[in-house]
N, C-alpha and C positions, 0 to 999 in steps of 0.2 A: 666613365663619365657618360651618362645617357645623352642621346640626341633626340630632339623633338623636331619632327618634320611638320611644318605648318606653312601653308600658303606659298609653297615652293622654296622655303628656306630650311636650312638645318640650323637648329639652335641647340647649343650645348649647355648642360646644366648639371648641378649636383644631384646625386640620388637623394630622394626624399624632399626635393624642392616642391613648392606649391605651383601647380601648372599655371595658374593665373599670373603669379609673380614672374615666372620664367618668360612667359609671352610678353608681358609688359616691359620687363628689363631689356628685351630684345627689340623694343619699339613696335611690337605687334599688339593687337587687342583681341580679347576673347569676346568682344561685344560687336553688335551691328548698329549702325546709324546712331541715333540719339541715345541709345543705351550706353554708349561710351561715357556720357555725362550723367545719365540717370540710372544708377545702379547702387547696390548696397556696399560697394567697396570691399568685397571679399567676405561679407558676413554670412553668405549662404542663404539669404532670405528672398532675393529678388528673382533669381533664375535666369538673368540675362546673359550670364557667361556659360550657358549650356553649350557643350561641344561634343562631337563624336570622337571617341578615343579608341585606338587599337594599340595594344601593347600593355606591358605590366604597370599597373597603378594600384593604389590602395582600394579597399572596398568602399562602397558608398557610406558616408557618414549619416547619422540620424537626420541632421538638418537637410542633407541632400535628398534622402529618401522622401522626406515629408514634402519638400518643395517640388520635386519632380512628379509627385502625385497630383499636384494642383494644375488647373488649366493655365496656360495653353499647353503645358507639357503632358506627355503620356509616359507613365512609368515603364512601359514596354519599349520605348523608343531607343534604348541603349545610350541615351545622352548622359553626360556627366557634367557637373558644375566644376568649372576650372578652378574656382576658389576653394573647393573642398577636396580636390584630387591631388595626391602626391605622386610624383614621377618616380617609378622604381626601375625603369629601363628605357630602351629606345621606344619612341612613340610615333604614331601618325595621328595627327589631330585635324579635324575638319570642323568648320563653322558653317552651319546651314543658314539659309535666309530666314527672315522674320525678326521682329524686335528681340525676341528671346532665343532666336536660332532654332525655332521649333519645327521648321518645315523640312523635316528629315526626308530624304529621298530626292529632293530637288538639287540642282547644282549648288555646290558649296559657295558661300559668299566670298567675294574677293576682298 
């Protein structure tokens, strides 16, 4: 059973679970500020659930690749959309500041 390390917590989930769903089921959010309410609800179109992930996950979906090429995201940032990412093993996940979590390199959001 994989463990997701997020904001100082250890969250256990099933292998193959959608990262966004795992975080939400644990009472956590892959969103910052108002994007908690203003997002596509897992459709892969808004980009507000972008997180940095270290560990085994699925490859980027087509939707994810397209969205992460559009501003304010940078396709080279190594961010993933939590709604399009399946957990395949133990992960460390960070959410960076900014409405879309796009300020990579700054202190992770709390």
